[in-house]
Each structure stands twice: as C-alpha cells, then as structure tokens.
C-alpha positions in Angstrom: 124.7 89.5 128.9 121.6 88.0 127.4 119.3 90.2 129.4 121.4 93.3 128.5 121.2 92.3 124.9 117.5 91.9 125.0 117.0 95.3 126.6 119.3 96.9 124.0 117.1 95.5 121.3 113.9 96.5 122.9 115.0 100.1 123.3 116.8 100.2 119.9 120.3 100.6 121.3 122.2 98.1 119.0 124.4 99.8 116.6 124.9 97.7 113.4 121.8 95.5 113.6 119.6 98.5 114.6 120.9 100.4 111.6 120.2 97.5 109.4 116.6 97.4 110.7 116.3 101.1 110.0 117.6 100.6 106.4 115.3 97.6 105.7 112.9 98.0 102.9 110.4 95.6 104.4 107.0 97.1 105.1 105.3 96.9 108.5 102.8 94.3 107.3 105.7 92.0 106.1 107.4 92.3 109.5 104.1 91.3 111.2 103.4 88.3 108.9 106.7 86.9 107.9 107.6 84.1 110.4 111.3 84.7 110.1 111.0 88.3 110.7 108.2 88.4 113.2 110.5 88.3 116.2 112.6 91.2 114.9 109.5 93.1 114.2 108.7 93.1 117.9 112.2 94.1 118.7 112.1 97.3 116.5 112.3 100.6 118.3 109.4 103.1 118.0 111.7 105.4 115.9 112.3 102.6 113.3 108.6 101.7 113.3 107.6 105.3 112.6 110.2 105.4 109.7 108.8 102.3 108.1 105.3 103.6 108.5 106.4 106.8 106.8 107.9 104.9 103.9 104.7 102.8 103.6 102.6 106.0 103.6 104.8 107.6 101.0 104.4 104.5 98.8 100.6 104.6 99.2 100.5 108.3 98.3 102.6 107.6 95.3 100.2 104.8 94.2 97.3 107.1 94.7 98.8 109.9 92.6 99.4 107.3 89.8 95.8 106.1 89.9 94.4 109.7 90.0 96.7 110.7 87.1 95.7 107.8 84.9 92.0 108.2 85.7 92.2 111.9 84.9 93.8 111.2 81.5 91.0 108.7 80.8 88.2 111.2 81.8 89.9 114.0 79.9 90.2 111.8 76.8 86.5 110.9 76.9 85.5 114.5 77.4 87.7 115.7 74.4 86.3 112.9 72.2 82.7 113.7 73.0 83.3 117.4 72.4 85.2 116.8 69.2 82.7 114.4 67.6 79.0 115.3 67.8 77.5 112.4 66.0 77.1 110.1 69.1 73.8 111.3 70.6 71.8 108.4 69.0 72.1 104.7 69.8 74.0 102.2 67.8 71.8 99.4 69.0 69.3 98.4 66.3 67.0 96.4 68.7 66.9 98.8 71.6 63.4 99.2 73.1 62.1 102.5 74.5 62.0 101.2 78.1 64.2 98.3 79.0 64.2 98.2 82.8 63.1 96.3 85.8 60.0 98.3 86.4 60.7 99.1 90.1 62.1 102.0 92.0 64.2 99.8 94.2 66.9 99.4 91.5 69.5 102.2 91.1 69.9 101.3 87.5 66.1 101.1 86.7 66.1 104.3 84.7 68.9 103.1 82.5 68.0 102.3 78.9 69.5 99.3 77.1 72.4 101.4 75.8 73.2 103.0 79.1 73.0 99.6 80.9 75.4 98.0 78.5 77.8 100.9 79.1 77.4 100.3 82.8 78.1 96.6 82.4 81.1 97.3 80.1 82.6 99.6 82.8 82.2 97.0 85.5 83.8 94.3 83.4 86.7 96.5 82.3 87.4 97.7 85.8 87.4 94.1 87.0 89.9 93.0 84.4 92.2 96.0 85.1 92.1 95.4 88.9 92.7 91.7 88.3 95.7 92.4 86.1 97.3 95.0 88.3 96.5 92.8 91.4 98.3 89.9 89.8 101.4 92.0 89.4 101.3 93.1 93.0 100.3 89.7 94.5 101.9 87.2 92.2 104.7 89.3 90.6 106.9 89.5 93.6 106.6 85.8 94.5 107.0 84.9 90.8 110.2 86.8 90.3 111.7 85.8 93.7 111.0 82.1 93.0 112.7 82.1 89.7 116.4 82.2 88.9 117.6 85.0 86.6 118.1 82.7 83.6 114.8 80.7 84.0 112.8 83.9 84.9 114.1 85.7 81.8 113.3 82.8 79.5 109.7 82.7 80.9 109.4 86.4 80.6 110.4 86.4 76.9 107.9 83.5 76.3 105.1 85.5 78.0 105.8 88.4 75.7 105.6 86.1 72.6 102.2 85.0 73.8 100.8 88.5 73.9 99.9 88.6 70.2 98.3 85.1 70.3 96.3 85.8 73.4 95.2 89.2 72.2 93.9 87.7 68.9 92.0 85.0 70.8 90.5 87.6 73.1 89.4 89.9 70.1 87.9 87.0 68.1 86.1 85.5 71.2 84.7 88.9 72.0 83.4 89.2 68.5 81.4 86.0 69.3 80.3 87.4 72.7 82.2 84.6 74.4 83.3 85.5 77.9 86.4 83.2 77.5 87.9 86.3 75.9 88.5 87.8 79.4 91.0 85.3 80.8 93.0 85.4 77.6 92.9 89.2 77.6 94.1 89.6 81.2 96.8 86.9 80.9 98.0 88.4 77.6 98.1 92.0 78.6 99.5 91.5 82.1 101.9 88.7 81.1 100.7 86.2 83.7 101.5 88.5 86.6 105.1 89.5 85.7 105.4 93.0 87.3 105.7 95.0 84.1 103.6 98.0 85.0 104.4 98.0 88.7 108.1 97.5 88.0 108.3 100.7 86.0 106.6 102.8 88.7 108.8 101.3 91.4 111.9 101.9 89.3 110.9 105.5 88.8 110.5 106.0 92.5 113.7 104.2 93.5 115.9 106.1 91.0 114.2 109.4 91.6 114.7 109.2 95.4 118.1 107.7 95.3 120.0 110.2 93.1 119.4 113.9 92.6 121.5 114.1 89.5 119.5 115.7 86.6 120.3 112.7 84.3 119.1 110.2 86.8 115.9 112.3 87.5 115.3 112.2 83.7 115.9 108.5 83.7 113.3 108.2 86.6 110.9 110.2 84.6 111.3 107.9 81.6 110.6 104.9 83.8 107.4 106.7 85.2 106.3 107.4 81.6 106.9 103.8 80.7 104.6 102.7 83.6 101.9 105.3 82.8 102.0 104.4 79.1 101.7 100.7 79.9 98.8 101.4 82.3 96.9 103.4 79.6 97.8 100.9 76.9 96.4 98.0 78.9 93.3 100.0 79.9 92.6 100.8 76.2 93.1 97.2 75.3 90.7 96.0 77.9 88.0 98.6 76.9 88.3 97.7 73.3 87.7 94.0 73.9 84.9 94.6 76.4 82.8 97.0 74.2 82.8 94.3 71.5 82.0 91.6 74.0 78.9 93.4 75.5 77.6 94.5 72.0 78.5 98.2 72.0 80.5 97.7 68.8 80.6 94.9 66.2 83.8 93.4 65.1 83.6 94.9 61.7 86.3 96.1 59.3 87.0 99.5 60.8 87.4 97.9 64.3 89.7 95.2 63.0 91.7 97.5 60.8 92.5 99.7 63.8 93.6 96.8 65.9 95.5 94.4 63.7 98.7 96.6 63.4 99.1 96.4 67.1 99.2 92.7 67.0 101.7 92.8 64.3 103.8 95.2 66.3 104.2 92.7 69.1 105.6 90.0 66.7 109.0 91.7 67.1 109.2 92.1 70.8 112.2 89.9 71.2 114.3 91.8 68.6 115.0 94.5 71.2 117.1 92.1 73.2 119.4 91.5 70.1 119.5 94.7 68.2 117.9 97.8 69.6 118.5 99.9 66.5 116.7 97.4 64.3 114.0 97.1 66.9 113.5 100.9 67.0 113.2 101.0 63.2 110.7 98.2 63.1 108.6 99.8 65.8 108.7 103.1 64.0 107.5 101.5 60.8 104.7 99.6 62.6 103.7 102.7 64.5 103.3 104.8 61.2 101.3 101.9 59.7 99.0 101.7 62.8 98.4 105.4 63.1 97.4 105.8 59.5 95.0 102.9 59.8 93.6 104.4 63.0 93.1 107.9 61.5 91.4 106.3 58.5 89.1 104.2 60.7 88.1 107.0 63.2 85.4 108.5 61.0 83.8 105.1 60.7 83.2 104.7 64.4 79.6 105.9 64.1 76.2 104.8 65.2 75.3 104.1 61.6 78.0 101.5 61.6 76.8 100.0 64.9 79.7 101.5 66.9 78.9 103.4 70.1 80.5 106.8 70.8 82.5 105.3 73.8 84.7 103.5 71.3 86.4 106.5 69.7 88.0 107.6 73.0 89.5 104.1 73.3 91.4 104.8 70.1 92.6 108.1 71.5 93.8 106.4 74.7 95.8 103.9 72.8 97.3 106.7 70.7 98.3 108.6 73.9 99.9 105.5 75.4 102.0 105.0 72.3 103.1 108.7 72.2 104.1 108.4 75.9 106.2 105.3 75.0 107.9 107.2 72.2 108.7 110.2 74.4 110.2 108.0 77.1 112.1 105.9 74.6 113.6 108.8 72.6 114.5 110.7 75.8 116.3 107.6 77.3 118.1 107.0 73.9 119.6 110.6 74.2 120.7 110.2 77.8 124.2 109.1 78.5 124.8 105.5 79.8 124.6 105.4 83.6 126.4 103.0 86.0 123.9 103.7 88.7 120.8 102.3 87.0 119.4 99.3 88.9 119.9 95.9 87.4 121.6 95.1 84.1 122.2 97.7 81.3 119.1 99.2 79.7 119.1 98.9 75.9 118.5 102.2 74.1 114.8 102.6 73.0 114.0 99.5 75.1 112.4 99.5 78.5 114.3 97.7 81.2 111.8 95.0 82.0 114.2 92.3 83.1 114.3 89.8 85.9 117.5 91.3 87.2 116.0 94.7 87.4 112.8 93.4 89.1 114.8 91.5 91.6 116.8 94.6 92.4 113.6 96.5 93.0 111.5 94.3 95.1 112.0 90.6 94.3 114.6 89.7 96.9 115.5 90.7 100.5 117.8 93.5 101.1 121.3 92.9 102.6 120.1 94.1 106.0 117.2 91.6 105.9 119.6 88.8 104.9 122.0 89.8 107.7 119.2 89.7 110.3 118.0 86.3 109.1 121.5 84.8 108.9 122.5 82.3 111.6 125.8 84.0 112.0 124.2 87.3 112.8 124.9 88.4 116.5 121.1 88.9 116.8 119.8 85.9 115.0 117.2 83.7 116.7 119.9 81.2 117.9 121.8 84.0 119.8 119.0 86.2 121.0 116.8 84.9 123.8 113.1 85.3 122.8 111.0 87.2 125.3 
C-alpha cells in the first residue's frame, strides 16, 4: 500500500490531495525552499508544476506591466513639464564651474557638468530609495503580516500611519541641511516600515479581477489597481522631492515648503477614516483644495532665478496626478454597491482597504490546501507517506 501510494503521488494520481496541490497558491520557489513543503514539491506532477510556473509567469508579467506603466507616466510628466515651461535651460547652481569633471575619457560621466552630475546622483539616490521601499514590502511585508495577529497587526499599522507626518517632516528638514539621515526616515515613513500598502493594492486588484467577472467586481478591482498606482506615484514624487533638496538641486525655500506642508497636514487625519468615512472624506477634500491652491501658486516660483532646477516642477505634477488617481478610485468605489465577495473585512467608502485582514487574505497566510497538506491528519502528511 505504501509503494502504491508513493507511485500515485509521483504520477499525480491522488484525487483530493492532488487537487489541493493544483489549487495551491504557493510559487515554485517556495515549494523548493520551505522545509515543510519541500517533500510535497518533489511529489508534484509535471502538470501541476507547469500550472504553478504559469501562475508565477503571469504574476511576473503583471508586475512588469505595473513598472512600465508607472515609468511611462513619470517620463510623460517630465516631457510635458519641460515642454510647458521654457525657463529651465539655464542652471540654478550659483557656484557651477564651466568644466567640473574628472579629466579622463575612462569615465562615462566625465562630460557631465556639475548640474548634470547632480541630476544623475539624484536619480540614483531616488531609485535606491524606491527599490528599498518596494523591496521591504515584498520581502518583509509578508513575514510581518503573517507573524502578527489581526488585532496587534492593525494596531501597529495604525501607528505607522501616524508616524508618516513626523518622519516626512524629519526627512524634509534634514534634506534642507543636506543630511543623509533624511533617507532612512523618508523610506520608513513612506513605506510604513514594510507594511505591504502598495503591493497589497496591486495583489488585491489581480485577485478580485481574476476571481469574478461581474462588472461591479471588475470596477472594484480597477479601483484597487488605481490605489496601488496612485500610491506608487505618490511615494515616487515624495522621494524625488526630498532627494532634489538633499543634493542641492533646490533649496528648502518658501515656495518649496508651501507646496509640501499641506500634504503633511493631510496625513494628520489618517485614522479618522476608521471611525467616520464621511467626515474623513470631507476633511480630505478640504485639505486637497488647500494643497492644490498652494501648489498652483508655487509653480511659477520654481525657477532657476530662485535656485530651483527644472526637474522639480514635474515632481509637483506627479504628486498632483497621484492625488487625482486617488480621488477617481475613491469616488468610484463610493458609488459602487456593497459587495460580500470583497476579500477581508468590509471596505469603508472613500477609504482604501489597507487592513491586516485583507493582507492576510491576499498573501499573508497559507491557503486551505497548503494547511491540509501540512496537517498531521492529512492522508499524505510526512507521518503517513514514506519518503523516497
């Protein structure tokens, strides 16, 4: 019987456990590295392996589409800004020399002037912060959410949201002093210490969109996708703003501060949405109007004469686009009927479903099929199946 059972597993002929394997959401890499599931990974049939590989490929293509879309929006925003404002051909740097280089042809950046080189350094620093923040969500986020109970995790999640305004102010003021300590506070504040805020929205959109073909659910998935895209653009703009100040492409003068302070104020009320969504929506609308008027008034001051490089104005446009995306998603979701199929707990109107319960439902815990396979009572658990 044991030999027959082993042959059934090797050839994928077990009914219930094999179906459980087929329905598992675990990727191939996890089957190969998780000690508890390594044995079952070897027992999977080739059909199941191909299915899991296909799911992993689909997820990678989805991630690539997201990255290309976000990068395209950033490039298009910079192109529009440079075409819209024609006062940025000079240099905002008062002390730039005519030839600030290494004097050797071996360097690929040797022909860069001081301004171009600072832009290059700013891009590298900003890309590093963005990759670190998103990487923290991917690497730490799942482990962080899985290790916390729902109550404890929600408490910590609310606390990290409260720290956003404080950490962002520290980052902005430290960047004004050209202090690199601005960067860890910036990444920790924007990406909430690794809680999967951005990744969770994209995973929710993919899960809902593929699970239900109903028009309302597809709209709900589109709203989740817009939330993720808006968050990604919002954090990108926030990083770029702090980095250009840090490397000296813009001083922390009154126009720069006036355009950023309302965003800090807006995040004072982040916990209101968990108590009264209507009040939260009204407060956000008021803060939004206040910020957009401040931003529109500050845009003409982002000039070389004021020491502000032309790369700063597109950052303001990016932040504006991110907020408009948020509002489109929030208003659309507010108009949709309540759904009993949405993952996790109920989503408040005008509020994004960034809760521990939702994240656990998306990727924080093992699926039922995985739990069944790892259970000692399972007919194919390590205690009842002879290892090869």
